[in-house]
C-alpha positions in Angstrom: 15.7 -113.1 -40.4 14.2 -112.3 -37.0 14.7 -108.9 -35.4 16.1 -110.5 -32.3 19.1 -111.7 -34.3 19.9 -108.0 -34.9 19.7 -107.5 -31.1 22.0 -110.5 -30.5 24.5 -109.3 -33.1 24.6 -105.8 -31.7 24.7 -106.9 -28.0 27.6 -109.3 -28.6 29.2 -107.3 -31.4 28.8 -110.2 -33.8 29.0 -108.1 -37.0 31.6 -106.6 -39.2 32.5 -103.3 -37.5 35.2 -102.1 -39.9 34.6 -98.9 -41.9 31.2 -98.2 -40.5 29.2 -95.4 -42.2 25.6 -94.2 -42.0 23.5 -94.7 -45.1 24.1 -91.1 -46.0 27.9 -91.5 -45.8 28.9 -90.3 -42.4 31.6 -92.1 -40.5 30.5 -94.0 -37.4 32.6 -94.9 -34.3 30.7 -96.9 -31.7 32.1 -96.1 -28.3 29.4 -97.7 -26.2 26.8 -100.1 -27.5 24.3 -99.4 -24.6 22.3 -101.6 -22.4 19.4 -103.8 -23.6 16.2 -102.2 -22.6 13.6 -104.7 -21.1 10.9 -102.1 -20.8 9.0 -99.9 -23.2 11.0 -97.6 -25.4 14.1 -97.9 -27.6 15.9 -101.2 -27.7 19.3 -100.1 -26.2 19.8 -97.2 -23.8 22.8 -95.1 -22.8 24.8 -95.7 -25.9 27.7 -93.5 -27.1 28.3 -93.0 -30.8 30.6 -90.6 -32.7 29.2 -89.6 -36.1 31.5 -87.4 -38.2 33.4 -86.2 -35.2 30.3 -85.3 -33.2 29.8 -87.4 -30.0 26.2 -88.4 -29.4 24.8 -89.9 -26.2 21.4 -91.5 -26.3 19.5 -94.6 -27.4 19.6 -97.1 -30.3 16.6 -98.6 -32.0 16.6 -101.6 -34.2 14.3 -102.9 -37.0 14.5 -105.3 -39.9 13.3 -102.6 -42.2 13.6 -98.8 -41.5 9.9 -98.5 -42.4 9.0 -100.5 -39.3 9.7 -97.3 -37.4 6.6 -95.8 -39.0 4.6 -99.0 -38.8 5.2 -99.1 -35.0 4.3 -95.4 -34.8 7.5 -94.4 -33.1 7.2 -91.0 -34.7 4.3 -90.3 -32.4 6.2 -91.3 -29.3 8.5 -88.6 -27.8 10.5 -91.3 -25.9 12.1 -92.1 -29.3 13.3 -88.5 -29.9 16.5 -89.5 -28.1 17.4 -92.2 -30.6 20.9 -91.4 -31.9 21.2 -94.3 -34.3 18.7 -96.4 -36.2 20.2 -99.9 -36.8 18.4 -101.9 -39.5 18.9 -104.8 -41.9 17.7 -102.6 -44.7 16.9 -98.9 -45.0 13.8 -98.8 -47.2 12.7 -95.4 -45.9 14.4 -92.4 -44.5 13.3 -91.8 -40.9 13.0 -88.5 -39.1 12.5 -87.4 -35.5 9.3 -85.6 -34.5 11.2 -82.3 -35.1 11.9 -83.3 -38.7 15.7 -84.1 -38.2 16.9 -87.2 -40.0 18.0 -90.1 -37.7 21.4 -91.5 -38.6 20.9 -95.1 -40.0 23.3 -98.0 -40.0 22.6 -101.0 -42.3 23.8 -104.4 -41.2 22.5 -106.3 -44.3 26.0 -107.4 -45.4 27.7 -107.3 -42.0 26.1 -110.2 -40.1 28.1 -113.5 -40.7 26.3 -116.0 -42.9 27.2 -118.8 -40.4 25.4 -116.9 -37.6 22.3 -116.5 -39.7 22.4 -120.1 -40.9 22.7 -121.6 -37.4 20.0 -119.3 -36.0 17.6 -120.2 -38.9 18.2 -123.9 -38.2 17.3 -123.4 -34.6 14.1 -121.7 -35.4 12.9 -124.1 -38.0 13.8 -127.5 -36.6 11.2 -129.6 -34.7 13.6 -131.2 -32.1 12.5 -131.5 -28.5 14.9 -128.6 -27.8 16.2 -126.5 -30.7 19.9 -127.2 -29.9 19.4 -130.9 -29.3 22.4 -131.9 -31.5 24.5 -129.0 -30.3 23.9 -129.1 -26.6 26.8 -131.3 -25.7 29.3 -129.2 -27.7 29.0 -126.4 -25.1 31.4 -126.4 -22.2 29.9 -127.7 -18.9 31.0 -124.6 -17.1 28.8 -122.5 -19.4 25.8 -124.8 -18.7 26.4 -124.9 -14.9 26.5 -121.1 -14.6 23.4 -120.8 -16.8 21.4 -123.4 -14.8 22.3 -121.4 -11.6 20.8 -118.3 -13.2 17.8 -120.2 -14.4 17.0 -121.5 -10.9 17.0 -118.0 -9.5 14.9 -116.9 -12.5 12.4 -119.6 -11.8 12.2 -118.7 -8.1 11.6 -115.1 -9.1 8.9 -116.1 -11.6 7.2 -118.3 -8.9 7.2 -115.4 -6.4 5.3 -113.0 -8.6 1.9 -114.5 -7.9 2.9 -115.1 -4.3 3.7 -111.4 -3.9 0.3 -110.4 -5.3 -1.4 -112.8 -2.9 0.7 -111.4 0.0 -0.4 -107.9 -0.9 -4.1 -109.0 -1.1 -3.6 -110.5 2.4 -2.3 -107.3 3.9 1.3 -108.6 4.1 0.1 -111.4 6.4 2.8 -114.1 5.8 1.0 -116.8 8.0 -2.2 -116.4 6.0 -0.4 -116.5 2.7 1.4 -119.7 3.7 -1.9 -121.3 4.8 -3.4 -120.6 1.4 -0.4 -121.7 -0.6 -0.1 -124.9 1.4 -3.8 -125.6 0.8 -3.1 -125.4 -3.0 -0.1 -127.6 -2.5 -2.1 -130.3 -0.7 -4.4 -130.3 -3.7 -1.5 -131.1 -6.0 -2.2 -130.7 -9.7 -5.6 -132.5 -9.7 -7.4 -130.8 -6.9 -5.6 -127.5 -6.6 -8.6 -125.3 -7.5 -11.1 -126.8 -5.0 -8.4 -126.7 -2.3 -7.8 -123.1 -3.1 -11.5 -122.4 -2.8 -11.7 -124.3 0.4 -8.9 -122.2 2.0 -10.5 -119.0 0.9 -14.0 -120.1 2.1 -12.6 -120.9 5.6 -10.5 -118.0 7.0 -7.4 -119.0 9.0 -8.5 -117.1 12.0 -11.5 -119.3 12.3 -9.5 -122.5 12.1 -7.0 -121.2 14.7 -9.9 -120.8 17.2 -10.5 -124.6 17.0 -6.9 -125.7 16.5 -6.9 -127.7 19.8 -9.8 -129.8 18.6 -8.9 -132.0 15.6 -12.6 -133.1 15.5 -13.8 -129.6 15.0 -11.1 -128.8 12.4 -12.2 -131.9 10.4 -15.9 -130.8 10.8 -15.1 -127.4 9.4 -12.9 -128.6 6.6 -14.9 -131.5 5.4 -18.1 -129.5 5.8 -16.8 -126.5 3.8 -15.6 -129.0 1.2 -19.3 -130.2 0.9 -18.2 -133.8 1.7 -20.6 -134.2 4.6 -23.8 -134.0 2.6 -24.8 -137.7 2.7 -26.9 -139.9 4.9 -24.1 -141.6 6.8 -24.5 -145.0 8.5 -21.3 -144.6 10.6 -21.2 -142.6 13.8 -18.1 -140.5 13.2 -19.2 -138.8 9.9 -22.7 -138.2 11.5 -21.0 -136.4 14.4 -18.9 -134.3 12.0 -22.0 -133.4 10.1 -23.8 -132.3 13.2 -20.8 -130.3 14.4 -20.4 -128.6 11.0 -24.0 -127.5 10.9 -23.6 -125.8 14.3 -20.3 -124.1 13.3 -21.6 -123.1 9.9 -24.5 -121.2 11.4 -22.2 -119.7 14.1 -19.7 -118.3 11.6 -22.1 -117.8 8.7 -20.0 -120.0 6.4 -20.8 -120.8 2.8 -19.5 -124.2 1.6 -17.8 -124.6 -1.8 -19.4 -126.7 -4.6 -18.6 -130.3 -3.8 -18.7 -131.7 -7.4 -15.3 -130.2 -8.1 -13.3 -132.8 -6.1 -11.7 -135.4 -8.3 -11.2 -139.0 -7.1 -11.0 -140.9 -10.4 -7.7 -142.4 -11.6 -6.0 -141.4 -8.4 -4.1 -143.5 -5.9 -6.3 -143.8 -2.8 -3.5 -142.2 -0.7 -4.0 -139.0 -2.8 -7.8 -138.9 -2.4 -8.9 -135.4 -1.4 -10.5 -136.8 1.7 -7.1 -138.0 2.9 -5.4 -134.8 1.9 -8.0 -132.8 3.9 -7.6 -135.0 6.9 -3.8 -134.4 6.7 -4.3 -130.7 6.3 -6.6 -130.7 9.4 -3.8 -132.4 11.3 -1.3 -129.8 10.1 -3.5 -127.0 11.5 -4.0 -129.0 14.7 -0.4 -129.5 15.5 1.2 -126.3 14.1 1.6 -122.9 15.7 3.2 -120.0 13.9 4.1 -122.3 11.0 5.7 -119.5 9.0 8.0 -118.5 11.8 9.1 -122.2 12.2 9.7 -122.3 8.5 12.0 -119.3 8.8 13.9 -120.9 11.6 14.4 -124.2 9.8 18.0 -125.0 8.7 17.6 -127.9 6.4 15.2 -130.4 4.7 14.9 -132.8 7.7 13.7 -130.0 9.9 11.0 -129.1 7.3 10.1 -132.8 7.0 9.6 -132.9 10.8 7.1 -130.0 10.6 5.0 -132.2 8.2 5.2 -135.4 10.2 1.4 -135.8 10.1 -0.4 -138.8 11.5 -4.1 -138.4 10.7 -7.1 -139.2 13.0 -8.1 -142.7 13.9 -11.1 -142.8 11.6 -8.9 -142.3 8.5 -6.5 -145.1 9.4 -9.0 -147.6 8.0 -10.9 -145.4 5.6 -10.0 -143.6 2.3 -13.5 -142.1 1.9 -16.5 -141.7 4.3 -18.4 -144.9 4.9 -16.1 -147.4 3.3 -13.8 -149.4 5.5 -10.3 -150.3 4.1 -7.2 -152.1 5.3 -5.8 -150.1 8.3 -2.8 -147.9 7.4 -1.2 -144.9 9.0 -1.4 -142.7 5.8 1.2 -140.2 6.9 2.2 -137.5 4.5 4.8 -139.1 2.3 8.3 -137.7 1.8 7.8 -137.1 -1.9 4.7 -135.0 -1.1 6.6 -133.0 1.5 9.3 -132.4 -1.1 6.8 -131.1 -3.6 5.5 -128.7 -0.9 9.1 -127.5 -0.4 9.6 -127.1 -4.1 6.3 -125.4 -4.9 5.5 -123.5 -1.7 8.2 -123.2 0.9 11.3 -122.5 -1.1 9.6 -119.8 -3.3 8.0 -118.2 -0.2 11.3 -118.1 1.6 12.9 -116.6 -1.4 10.2 -113.9 -1.6 10.6 -113.2 2.1 14.4 -112.8 1.7 13.9 -110.6 -1.4 11.3 -108.3 0.3 13.3 -107.9 3.5 16.8 -107.9 1.8 17.8 -110.9 3.8 20.1 -113.0 1.7 20.2 -115.8 4.3 16.5 -116.6 3.5 17.2 -116.6 -0.2 20.2 -118.8 0.4 18.1 -121.2 2.5 15.5 -121.5 -0.3 18.2 -122.5 -2.7 19.9 -124.8 -0.1 16.6 -126.7 0.4 16.3 -127.4 -3.3 19.9 -128.7 -3.4 19.0 -131.2 -0.7 15.9 -132.6 -2.4 16.0 -135.3 -5.1 14.9 -134.2 -8.6 11.2 -134.4 -9.4 10.1 -137.3 -11.6 8.1 -136.1 -14.6 8.2 -136.5 -18.3 10.2 -133.4 -18.9 13.0 -134.3 -16.5 12.9 -137.9 -17.9 13.4 -136.5 -21.4 16.4 -134.5 -20.3 17.8 -137.7 -18.9 17.3 -139.5 -22.2 19.4 -136.8 -23.8 22.2 -137.9 -21.5 21.9 -135.2 -18.9 22.4 -136.2 -15.2 19.7 -134.7 -13.0 20.2 -135.4 -9.3 18.6 -132.6 -7.3 15.5 -130.4 -7.4 17.9 -127.4 -7.8 18.9 -128.9 -11.2 15.4 -130.1 -12.2 13.8 -126.8 -11.4 16.4 -125.0 -13.6 15.8 -127.4 -16.4 12.1 -126.9 -16.3 12.6 -123.2 -16.5 14.9 -123.7 -19.5 12.5 -126.0 -21.3 9.3 -123.9 -20.7 10.7 -120.4 -20.9 13.5 -120.7 -23.5 13.4 -123.9 -25.6 9.6 -124.0 -26.2 9.6 -120.3 -27.0 12.8 -120.6 -29.1 14.5 -117.8 -27.2 17.9 -119.3 -28.2 19.5 -115.8 -28.5 18.7 -115.1 -24.9 20.0 -118.5 -23.7 23.6 -118.9 -22.6 23.8 -122.3 -24.3 22.4 -121.0 -27.6 24.6 -118.0 -27.4 27.7 -120.1 -26.8 27.6 -121.8 -30.2 26.1 -118.7 -32.0 29.0 -116.7 -30.6 31.6 -119.2 -31.8 
């Protein structure tokens, strides 16, 4: 048995509570089970327990064996002196507080239903794609809908942790933070790191000085990306090269290593050269992008902000020096949707959370409700299990469920797992 099953049984009162006694024979009446503690210290706080007509208020600690108290060195931690009840599967050792007083102990060895233990054991030991694969559809839809709602918010909160740290490092500059996050987004999964380095090597305030000149923006971005270090035959890249050398000396810039960029096994429309050209156009045609993002009301307005038509040179090129069939190469809708999912919605949620503005958090969720679900192997697998996934709201929640609960077998913390364990 795992210790978290004890936590589950206690939290949901899934054990035989008749005629409770401590291991030394004192009657127990549990008036308040306490709240699960997610931080350091005892497992449940603010409990109320009557032991032999004496009312105790304090905390509850749980272990499979009482001796785990000693193994975990709780006797050296004064925060455990307020434990009023030690709940264990088996008392193999009498435990005392630091002042020598015995801590009342409750054994649950014969009180947890065998069915509960059996189902939980099967969830932990099976090798299905999700532990409850054969039980998922037995749970009522209302339970799953509410749980997915919670998972979506949880995913947004998780995504904003790193964003919050970045924002702090940027001195609470939201525009700069958006610039860096969008750069990562333009890199997608393959070129995210070199795009990150590119954004950090080229401060936004320098780009903003040249925002009215797309040519100079491209010179700065391609130069810093170390993609202008060849002997070009064409006039345009030679001009970019010359301009970059001037701007590099002027601003004392240091380019990033160019060998990091990946082109192999990519569709030409996703080449880093095309993404950099599109990013240059975004800087060129955008002013106060974060403020515009806050003012947006729906996905079409966000899409309009990323309506990027790149410079003439790139209409018939995918890389420098190699002519191709002329195409506009605008930023595709699916790419814009990925930016909304990975950058804009989480950043809006963070802004709303930091400013206590529920409207921003609501907008973040609304945007995800308006976008089609992502297409990846995890969402496809959910679909093969018979689940309908229509929106990014649903797919993001299901990604959170798979990564944070199913893969880690946190069934006891999952509303779906809890539903049939509670039955």
